[in-house]
C-alpha positions as CSV (number, residue, x, y, z in Angstrom):
1,M,32.7,33.1,8.6
2,A,35.8,34.4,8.1
3,T,39.0,32.1,9.0
4,D,42.9,31.8,8.7
5,A,42.3,31.7,4.8
6,D,41.1,34.8,4.9
7,E,43.1,36.7,6.2
8,A,45.4,37.6,3.5
9,P,43.0,40.0,1.6
10,L,41.2,41.4,4.2
11,L,44.4,43.3,5.2
12,A,44.7,44.8,2.0
13,E,41.3,45.9,2.4
14,E,41.5,47.6,5.9
15,P,43.4,50.4,5.0
16,L,41.3,51.7,1.7
17,R,37.5,53.0,1.7
18,P,35.1,50.2,2.7
19,G,34.4,48.4,-0.2
20,S,37.2,48.7,-2.3
21,C,40.4,46.9,-2.9
22,S,43.4,47.2,-4.6
23,R,43.3,46.8,-7.7
24,E,47.3,46.4,-8.4
25,L,49.8,45.2,-5.8
26,E,53.5,44.9,-5.9
27,L,55.0,41.2,-5.2
28,R,58.2,41.3,-3.0
29,E,59.8,37.9,-2.6
30,F,62.5,37.4,-0.2
31,R,63.9,34.1,1.4
32,D,61.9,34.4,4.7
33,R,58.7,36.3,3.5
34,Y,56.5,37.4,1.0
35,V,55.6,41.0,0.9
36,F,52.5,42.7,-1.0
37,R,52.3,46.3,-1.0
38,S,49.4,47.9,-1.9
39,L,50.2,50.4,-5.3
40,D,46.9,52.5,-5.4
41,G,47.3,53.6,-1.5
42,G,46.4,50.8,0.4
43,G,48.5,48.9,3.0
44,A,50.7,46.6,2.8
45,F,51.5,43.4,4.9
46,A,53.9,39.9,5.0
47,V,54.0,36.0,5.3
48,A,56.2,34.5,6.5
49,R,57.3,32.1,4.0
50,A,58.8,28.8,7.3
51,D,54.7,28.5,8.0
52,G,52.2,31.4,6.3
53,Y,52.4,33.6,9.7
54,L,50.8,37.1,8.2
55,R,51.0,40.5,9.8
56,A,50.8,43.3,8.7
57,L,53.5,46.5,8.1
58,S,54.0,49.8,7.6
59,P,54.7,51.4,4.6
60,E,58.7,51.8,5.7
61,E,59.3,48.7,6.6
62,A,57.1,47.5,3.4
63,A,59.9,49.4,1.5
64,S,62.6,47.8,3.6
65,G,65.0,44.8,1.4
66,S,66.2,44.6,-1.8
67,D,67.5,41.2,-1.8
68,C,64.4,39.7,-3.7
69,K,62.3,39.4,-6.9
70,V,59.9,42.1,-7.8
71,S,56.8,41.3,-9.9
72,R,53.0,42.6,-9.8
73,I,49.7,40.8,-8.6
74,Y,46.2,42.2,-9.0
75,G,44.7,40.8,-6.4
76,V,45.3,37.9,-3.3
77,A,41.8,35.7,-3.4
78,G,43.2,33.3,-0.1
79,M,45.5,31.1,1.6
80,I,45.0,26.9,2.8
81,R,46.7,25.2,4.2
82,M,48.1,21.5,4.5
83,L,50.1,19.6,6.4
84,A,53.7,21.0,5.6
85,G,52.3,25.2,5.9
86,S,50.5,27.8,3.7
87,Y,49.6,28.4,-0.3
88,I,48.4,31.9,-0.7
89,L,46.7,31.8,-4.6
90,V,47.2,35.1,-6.0
91,I,46.4,36.1,-9.8
92,T,49.0,36.8,-11.9
93,S,47.2,38.7,-15.1
94,R,44.1,39.6,-16.0
95,K,41.8,41.2,-18.6
96,D,39.1,43.9,-19.5
97,A,36.3,41.6,-19.8
98,G,33.1,44.3,-19.6
99,S,31.8,46.5,-17.1
100,Y,28.7,46.1,-15.0
101,Q,26.7,49.3,-12.8
102,A,30.3,51.6,-14.0
103,S,32.4,49.2,-12.5
104,T,35.1,47.3,-14.9
105,V,35.3,43.5,-14.3
106,Y,38.0,41.1,-14.9
107,H,39.3,37.9,-15.8
108,V,41.0,35.8,-14.2
109,N,43.7,35.1,-17.1
110,S,46.3,33.2,-14.8
111,M,46.6,32.5,-10.7
112,K,49.8,30.7,-8.6
113,F,50.0,29.4,-5.5
114,L,53.2,30.7,-3.0
115,C,54.9,27.8,-1.4
116,C,55.1,29.0,2.7
117,N,55.9,25.6,3.3
118,E,59.5,24.7,4.9
119,A,58.1,22.1,7.5
120,I,57.9,20.2,4.7
121,K,61.6,18.8,5.4
122,H,60.5,17.5,9.4
123,L,57.1,15.7,8.1
124,T,56.8,11.4,7.2
125,S,58.1,9.4,4.5
126,D,53.3,9.5,3.9
127,E,53.1,12.8,5.1
128,K,55.0,14.3,2.3
129,R,53.4,11.2,-0.3
130,D,50.0,13.0,0.4
131,E,51.3,16.7,0.5
132,A,52.6,16.1,-3.0
133,Y,48.7,14.8,-4.1
134,F,47.6,18.0,-2.3
135,M,49.8,20.2,-4.5
136,S,49.5,18.8,-7.1
137,L,45.5,19.8,-6.7
138,L,46.8,22.6,-6.0
139,R,48.2,23.2,-9.5
140,I,45.3,21.7,-10.9
141,A,43.1,25.2,-9.0
142,E,45.5,27.3,-10.4
143,T,44.0,26.5,-14.1
144,T,40.6,27.0,-13.4
145,C,38.3,28.8,-15.6
146,G,35.1,31.0,-15.2
147,L,36.6,33.0,-13.1
148,Y,35.3,36.6,-13.2
149,Y,35.5,39.6,-10.5
150,S,35.0,43.4,-9.9
151,Y,37.1,45.5,-7.5
152,D,34.8,48.2,-6.0
153,R,30.8,45.7,-7.0
154,D,29.7,43.1,-5.7
155,L,29.0,40.9,-8.2
156,T,27.3,37.7,-6.5
157,L,24.2,40.0,-5.5
158,N,21.7,40.7,-8.8
159,L,20.4,44.4,-9.8
160,Q,17.0,43.7,-7.4
161,R,18.5,42.6,-4.2
162,A,22.0,45.5,-4.8
163,S,19.1,47.5,-5.1
164,K,17.5,46.9,-1.9
165,L,21.0,46.2,0.4
166,A,20.0,47.9,3.9
167,A,22.0,51.5,3.9
168,G,23.8,50.4,6.7
169,R,25.4,46.8,4.2
170,V,26.9,49.2,1.2
171,H,29.6,50.5,3.5
172,K,31.0,46.8,4.7
173,P,33.6,45.0,2.8
174,L,32.2,43.8,-0.6
175,W,32.9,40.0,0.9
176,K,30.4,41.4,3.5
177,Q,28.0,42.8,1.5
178,A,28.3,39.3,-1.1
179,D,25.3,36.0,-1.0
180,P,27.9,33.2,0.4
181,R,26.5,30.8,-2.5
182,F,28.7,32.6,-4.6
183,V,31.4,33.4,-2.9
184,W,34.6,31.5,-2.0
185,N,34.2,32.3,1.4
186,R,37.2,29.8,3.1
187,N,40.2,29.0,0.9
188,L,39.3,31.9,-2.2
189,L,37.8,34.8,-1.6
190,E,36.6,35.6,-5.1
191,E,33.1,35.8,-6.6
192,L,33.2,32.3,-8.7
193,I,31.1,33.7,-11.9
194,E,30.9,34.0,-15.3
195,A,30.9,37.8,-17.4
196,K,29.1,38.2,-21.4
197,T,28.8,41.5,-22.6
198,E,27.0,43.4,-26.1
199,Q,26.3,46.0,-27.0
200,F,23.9,47.7,-30.2
201,T,21.8,50.4,-31.2
202,L,17.8,51.2,-31.2
203,K,16.1,53.8,-32.0
204,D,19.3,55.9,-32.0
205,G,20.5,55.1,-28.6
206,P,22.2,52.2,-27.7
207,V,21.2,49.4,-25.8
208,R,23.7,47.0,-23.0
209,I,23.3,43.5,-22.0
210,N,25.3,41.8,-19.4
211,L,24.7,38.0,-19.1
212,F,26.5,37.3,-15.5
213,S,26.0,34.0,-14.7
214,R,26.1,33.1,-10.6
215,R,27.3,29.6,-9.7
216,C,26.4,28.5,-6.3
217,N,29.2,27.0,-5.0
218,R,27.2,25.2,-1.8
219,R,27.4,21.5,-3.9
220,L,30.6,22.6,-6.2
221,G,32.0,19.7,-8.4
222,T,32.8,18.3,-11.9
223,R,29.5,16.8,-13.8
224,M,29.6,13.4,-13.1
225,W,30.6,13.0,-9.6
226,R,28.1,16.0,-8.3
227,R,24.6,15.0,-9.2
228,G,21.3,15.4,-7.4
229,A,21.3,17.3,-4.0
230,N,22.9,16.8,-0.4
231,L,20.4,16.5,2.9
232,E,20.5,20.3,3.1
233,G,18.6,20.7,-0.4
234,A,21.4,22.4,-2.5
235,T,21.8,21.5,-5.8
236,A,24.8,20.4,-8.3
237,N,25.3,22.9,-11.1
238,F,23.1,25.5,-9.5
239,V,23.1,28.9,-11.2
240,E,21.4,32.5,-11.1
241,T,21.4,33.6,-14.9
242,E,20.9,37.8,-14.6
243,Q,20.2,39.5,-17.9
244,L,21.0,43.0,-17.7
245,V,19.5,45.4,-20.1
246,E,20.3,49.2,-20.1
247,Y,18.6,51.3,-22.5
248,E,18.7,55.6,-22.0
249,G,18.8,55.8,-18.0
250,L,16.4,52.7,-17.0
251,T,18.1,49.1,-16.1
252,S,15.8,46.3,-16.1
253,S,17.0,42.5,-15.1
254,F,15.4,39.2,-15.3
255,I,16.8,36.2,-13.5
256,Q,16.0,32.2,-14.4
257,V,18.1,29.9,-12.7
258,R,19.2,26.0,-13.4
259,G,20.8,23.2,-11.1
260,S,20.4,19.1,-10.7
261,I,17.3,17.3,-10.0
262,P,17.1,18.4,-6.3
263,L,16.7,14.5,-5.7
264,L,19.4,12.4,-3.7
265,W,20.5,10.7,-7.1
266,E,24.4,9.0,-8.4
267,Q,25.6,8.6,-12.1
268,I,28.9,6.6,-11.4
269,V,31.1,6.2,-14.5
270,D,32.0,3.1,-15.3
271,L,34.0,3.4,-18.7
272,S,30.4,3.6,-20.3
273,Y,29.2,6.6,-22.5
274,K,26.6,7.5,-20.3
275,P,26.7,5.5,-16.8
276,R,23.2,4.9,-16.0
277,P,21.4,7.3,-13.1
278,S,20.3,5.9,-10.0
279,I,18.1,7.5,-7.0
280,I,19.6,7.0,-3.2
281,E,17.0,5.6,-0.9
282,H,16.6,7.9,2.4
283,E,14.6,8.5,4.9
284,E,14.7,12.0,4.3
285,M,13.7,12.7,0.0
286,T,10.8,14.4,0.4
287,K,12.4,16.5,3.2
288,V,15.4,17.6,0.5
289,V,12.9,18.2,-1.3
290,Q,11.4,20.9,0.7
291,R,14.4,22.3,1.9
292,H,15.8,23.6,-1.7
293,F,12.2,25.1,-2.9
294,H,12.0,26.8,0.7
295,D,15.5,28.2,0.2
296,L,14.4,29.3,-4.1
297,S,11.4,31.1,-2.3
298,Q,12.7,32.4,0.1
299,R,14.9,33.9,-2.2
300,Y,13.1,34.4,-5.2
301,G,9.4,34.3,-4.3
302,D,7.4,31.6,-6.6
303,T,8.8,29.3,-8.7
304,L,8.1,27.5,-11.8
305,V,9.8,24.6,-12.7
306,I,10.4,23.2,-15.9
307,D,12.4,20.0,-16.1
308,L,13.6,18.8,-19.8
309,T,14.3,15.7,-18.9
310,D,13.1,12.6,-21.4
311,K,10.3,10.9,-19.6
312,Q,11.6,7.1,-21.0
313,G,14.7,4.8,-20.2
314,D,16.7,5.9,-17.5
315,E,15.9,9.7,-17.3
316,G,12.6,8.6,-17.4
317,N,12.7,6.7,-14.3
318,L,14.2,10.0,-12.6
319,S,11.7,12.5,-14.2
320,N,9.0,10.6,-12.8
321,A,10.5,10.1,-9.1
322,F,11.0,13.8,-9.4
323,A,7.4,14.3,-10.3
324,A,6.1,11.9,-7.9
325,E,7.8,14.1,-5.0
326,M,6.6,17.7,-6.7
327,E,3.3,16.4,-6.5
328,K,3.6,16.8,-2.2
329,F,3.9,20.6,-3.0
330,P,1.2,21.4,-5.0
331,D,1.2,25.5,-4.3
332,I,4.8,24.7,-6.7
333,R,3.4,24.7,-10.7
334,Y,6.0,21.7,-12.2
335,V,6.2,21.7,-15.0
336,H,7.5,18.6,-17.5
337,F,8.3,19.0,-21.3
338,D,10.6,16.4,-22.9
339,F,12.8,18.1,-24.6
340,H,14.4,15.3,-27.3
341,H,11.1,14.2,-28.0
342,I,9.1,17.4,-28.5
343,C,12.2,19.7,-30.5
344,G,13.7,16.3,-32.4
345,G,15.5,16.8,-35.7
346,G,16.9,19.9,-34.0
347,N,13.8,22.1,-34.3
348,F,13.9,24.6,-31.8
349,D,11.3,26.6,-32.7
350,N,9.0,23.5,-30.8
351,L,10.5,25.6,-27.3
352,Q,7.1,27.9,-28.5
353,A,4.9,25.2,-27.2
354,L,6.4,25.2,-24.1
355,Y,6.4,28.9,-23.9
356,D,2.7,29.0,-24.9
357,A,2.1,26.7,-21.7
358,T,3.8,28.6,-18.9
359,E,3.6,32.3,-20.7
360,E,0.4,33.7,-18.2
361,A,2.8,32.4,-15.1
362,I,6.1,33.7,-16.2
363,Q,4.6,37.7,-17.3
364,K,3.1,36.8,-14.0
365,Q,6.6,36.5,-12.2
366,G,7.9,40.0,-14.3
367,Y,11.2,41.4,-14.6
368,F,12.7,44.1,-12.5
369,L,13.4,48.1,-13.3
370,M,14.9,50.9,-11.6
371,N,15.9,54.1,-13.1
372,S,18.7,56.3,-13.4
373,K,17.6,57.6,-9.8
374,G,17.6,54.6,-8.9
375,D,14.0,54.2,-7.7
376,I,12.2,50.6,-8.1
377,L,9.3,50.9,-11.2
378,L,8.9,46.8,-11.2
379,D,10.1,44.0,-9.0
380,Q,10.5,40.1,-10.3
381,N,8.3,38.2,-8.3
382,G,8.8,34.8,-9.1
383,V,12.0,33.1,-11.1
384,V,11.7,29.7,-13.6
385,R,13.8,27.0,-12.3
386,S,14.9,24.8,-15.3
387,N,16.4,21.2,-15.7
388,C,17.2,18.5,-17.4
389,I,20.1,15.9,-16.6
390,D,23.0,17.9,-16.8
391,C,21.8,21.2,-16.5
392,L,24.1,22.2,-19.3
393,D,22.7,22.1,-22.6
394,R,18.7,21.1,-23.3
395,T,19.0,23.7,-19.8
396,N,20.9,26.3,-22.1
397,V,18.2,26.7,-25.9
398,T,15.6,26.6,-23.5
399,Q,16.6,29.1,-20.8
400,S,18.2,31.5,-24.0
401,F,14.5,30.8,-25.7
402,L,13.1,32.8,-22.8
403,A,15.0,35.0,-22.1
404,R,14.7,36.6,-25.6
405,K,11.2,36.4,-24.6
406,S,11.9,38.8,-22.2
407,L,14.1,40.4,-23.7
408,D,11.4,41.5,-26.1
409,S,9.3,42.3,-23.3
410,Q,12.0,44.6,-20.9
411,L,12.8,46.6,-24.0
412,Q,9.4,47.4,-25.7
413,R,8.8,48.5,-21.6
414,M,12.4,50.9,-22.1
415,G,11.4,52.3,-25.4
416,A,13.7,51.2,-27.4
417,L,10.9,48.8,-28.8
418,S,7.2,49.3,-29.8
419,S,4.4,46.3,-28.7
420,A,4.5,44.6,-32.5
421,E,8.4,44.9,-32.4
422,S,11.0,42.2,-31.4
423,I,14.8,41.7,-31.8
424,S,14.1,38.3,-34.2
425,Q,13.2,41.3,-36.5
426,S,16.5,42.6,-36.9
427,D,19.0,39.6,-37.9
428,S,22.6,42.0,-36.6
429,I,20.5,42.6,-33.2
430,N,19.7,38.9,-32.8
431,D,22.7,37.7,-34.0
432,I,24.6,39.6,-30.9
433,F,21.8,38.1,-28.4
434,K,22.5,34.3,-30.0
435,K,26.4,35.0,-29.7
436,L,25.8,36.1,-26.2
437,W,23.4,32.7,-25.1
438,V,26.1,30.1,-26.9
439,E,29.3,32.0,-25.1
440,H,27.5,31.5,-22.4
441,G,26.8,27.9,-22.8
442,D,30.4,27.1,-23.3
443,E,31.3,28.9,-20.1
444,L,29.5,26.9,-17.9
445,S,29.8,23.7,-19.7
446,L,33.4,23.8,-19.3
447,E,33.4,24.4,-15.6
448,Y,30.6,21.6,-15.1
449,A,31.9,19.1,-18.1
450,G,35.3,20.3,-19.1
451,S,33.4,20.5,-22.6
452,Y,31.9,23.2,-24.9
453,A,27.9,22.8,-24.9
454,L,26.1,20.6,-27.1
455,K,23.3,21.8,-29.7
456,G,25.2,25.7,-29.6
457,D,23.5,25.3,-33.3
458,L,20.1,25.4,-31.9
459,V,20.5,28.5,-30.1
460,R,22.4,30.2,-32.8
461,Y,20.8,29.2,-35.5
462,G,17.4,27.5,-34.3
463,R,18.1,24.3,-36.4
464,Q,21.1,21.7,-36.3
465,T,24.3,22.0,-39.3
466,L,27.0,19.5,-39.9
467,P,29.3,21.8,-38.4
468,G,27.5,22.0,-35.2
469,L,26.9,18.2,-35.1
470,I,30.6,17.4,-35.7
471,K,31.7,20.4,-33.0
472,D,30.0,18.4,-30.5
473,G,30.8,14.7,-31.6
474,M,33.9,16.3,-30.6
475,S,32.7,17.5,-27.4
476,A,30.9,14.4,-26.7
477,L,34.0,12.4,-26.4
478,S,36.1,14.8,-24.7
479,R,33.6,14.3,-22.0
480,Y,33.5,11.4,-21.9
481,Y,37.3,11.8,-22.0
482,L,37.2,13.7,-18.3
483,N,34.5,12.2,-16.8
484,N,36.1,9.0,-16.6
485,F,40.0,9.2,-16.4
486,H,40.6,12.8,-15.4
487,D,37.4,14.6,-12.9
488,G,38.1,11.9,-9.8
489,V,41.3,14.5,-9.3
490,R,39.1,17.5,-10.4
491,Q,37.0,17.1,-7.9
492,D,39.1,16.4,-4.6
493,A,41.2,19.9,-6.2
494,L,37.7,21.7,-6.2
495,D,36.9,19.7,-2.6
496,L,40.1,21.2,-0.9
497,I,40.0,24.5,-2.6
498,S,36.3,24.8,-1.3
499,G,37.0,23.3,1.8
500,Y,35.0,20.5,1.3
501,Y,38.2,19.0,2.9
502,T,40.1,20.1,5.8
503,V,43.7,18.9,5.4
504,S,44.7,17.8,9.0
505,K,47.9,15.7,10.5
506,S,45.5,14.5,12.9
507,S,43.9,12.7,10.4
508,S,44.2,9.1,8.8
509,S,45.7,10.2,5.1
510,P,43.2,9.6,2.4
511,F,44.6,7.9,-0.2
512,Q,45.4,4.1,1.9
513,I,42.9,3.0,-0.6
514,I,43.7,3.5,-4.8
515,G,41.0,0.8,-6.6
516,F,42.8,-0.4,-9.9
517,E,42.6,3.4,-11.3
518,P,46.7,2.8,-11.5
519,Y,46.3,-0.9,-13.7
520,L,44.1,1.2,-16.1
521,P,46.9,2.1,-19.3
522,V,48.5,-0.9,-18.3
523,A,44.9,-3.1,-19.3
524,S,44.4,-0.3,-22.6
525,A,48.1,-1.7,-24.0
526,I,47.3,-5.4,-23.5
527,I,43.6,-4.9,-25.3
528,V,45.1,-2.5,-27.7
529,G,48.2,-4.8,-28.0
530,G,46.1,-8.3,-28.7
531,I,43.7,-6.6,-31.6
532,T,46.8,-5.8,-33.1
533,V,48.6,-9.0,-32.6
534,T,45.8,-11.2,-33.6
535,T,45.0,-8.9,-36.7
536,F,48.4,-9.9,-37.7
537,T,48.1,-13.9,-36.6
538,L,44.8,-13.8,-38.8
539,S,46.1,-12.3,-42.3
540,Q,48.7,-14.9,-41.9
541,V,46.1,-18.3,-41.2
542,G,46.4,-19.4,-44.9
543,R,50.6,-20.2,-44.7
544,S,49.7,-22.2,-41.3
545,A,47.8,-23.7,-39.3
546,Q,49.6,-22.4,-36.1
547,H,48.9,-18.6,-37.0
548,L,45.1,-20.4,-36.5
549,I,45.5,-21.2,-33.4
550,S,47.8,-18.1,-32.6
551,S,45.1,-16.1,-33.0
552,V,42.4,-18.1,-31.3
553,I,44.8,-17.8,-27.5
554,F,45.6,-13.8,-28.5
555,A,41.4,-13.2,-29.3
556,G,41.0,-14.8,-25.7
557,L,43.4,-13.3,-24.1
558,T,42.3,-9.8,-25.1
559,A,38.6,-10.6,-25.1
560,G,39.2,-11.8,-21.4
561,M,40.8,-8.8,-20.5
562,V,38.1,-6.6,-22.2
563,A,35.9,-8.6,-19.9
564,L,37.4,-7.7,-17.1
565,V,37.6,-4.1,-18.1
566,K,33.6,-3.6,-18.2
567,A,33.4,-5.8,-15.2
568,N,35.8,-3.8,-13.4
569,G,34.9,-0.2,-14.7
570,K,33.7,1.9,-11.2
571,Q,37.0,1.3,-10.3
572,L,39.1,1.5,-13.1
573,C,38.2,4.9,-13.4
574,S,39.4,8.4,-12.0
575,R,37.2,8.9,-7.9
576,P,37.5,11.3,-6.1
577,R,39.5,10.6,-2.6
578,L,38.6,13.2,-0.4
579,C,34.8,13.8,0.3
580,G,31.6,11.5,-0.7
581,L,29.3,11.6,-3.0
582,I,26.5,13.4,-0.8
């Protein structure tokens, strides 16, 4: 449903042909209003800086006035209302990221919120404090990575679904055609999607490969603060990935999906490197799993579930619970593949065992194929759903392996390869394919975990290398820092921007309980200082007994502080304040 936050882009679209958007707009910043005027034949509208009130403008009104700052923007992504007024998100720079079905796809380079918050002077001191925190979340949202969009093509629909749109739906605006799972539809009218494009030549004909990943917004969040499923069956880090291949008038599409284990579970950060996952006991657990797979069945057909988690330890407990739930659904095939055990030592080729076990089901699902006239030659009749714990590293390696198998079949069917040929026989083409999937994995990981993907070497080289191990180590440290000390605030920003939390003056402040977070820098300084002083006094022990006593005292204080920090790890970490875990 459209809300007030959606009105700005809708007003910009209405004067244009159905399904089209203004590609460039002139932004005029007056002291009392913002004026947005299309530079390619569209309309214009104004937003009052006092309260965010929107109104359409005639061409004459849009051009009037001169005492203003003028700049060019490339889209109005939406509006959000908070305590002091409204904030409008605009796209300030973009770059060409490739094309999809002859339409240009753009990557959002930078965004900016425009303030319509003059009412801030009338807020109480507590409300001003809350508004300042909300504004800090908006600044985080401005730096969101992985946003791609098109002005005249709906990127949220895969090729198979788009080709079967009802005739009347095609003539509606893009936001009405779109799959709502992959659209910011409350405060941002923007496709949250990655897009990667590569091209190579086979038999003197160009082959274009597009890799599109559409992130679902139903359980949007960061790595540790959005795990598992919610009560509606929507899972964290759910991504639909489409491998689109074009060759001599034929277009083929292969869909895979990934998503967190669809149980109710959590993994709360506590300063340890790998917090223990725990299952949330709930009477509707089986119904949650049922809702998740019913949704997949309705959208994609038969589902093949590939669980890549460890069979031992804490992961094993979660995996066993998942397997137990899947036994209640005999119509859904569930395959467990202990990636770390079977592919231990970085042997990527061992994934062939997984493919051998599932080849018949995957080939039965097939892929989508249509000709240049739009005639459908083949349908994809199911989907592979892969998961590990994060649905990042192991999942990306596995999906790339299955995608390569499908690409061979697609190109053989299209006549680009013979039945005995494979892209792996050409080093240059194989390298292009691997590079595509490595970059794809990095982008998904940056959005969910804040760091580059691990195990990229397995995709690129089929084995682990020393530089790859060093890169993985740096990425792991980055994840640890972000997950423990930053992602709580980032989760708040996502919940605010995506509309899961609504700012209201009638609601109590969500920032009353702040825990021990502010004391972590002090505790860290005491620990580091204690270790330093203890080390120094120990080096002086031979000179006097007093140094020995000092060493014991400082060592005791340091050990006590370490124990205190460890015991209160969950309270010392950055935690989201706006929404609960489920």
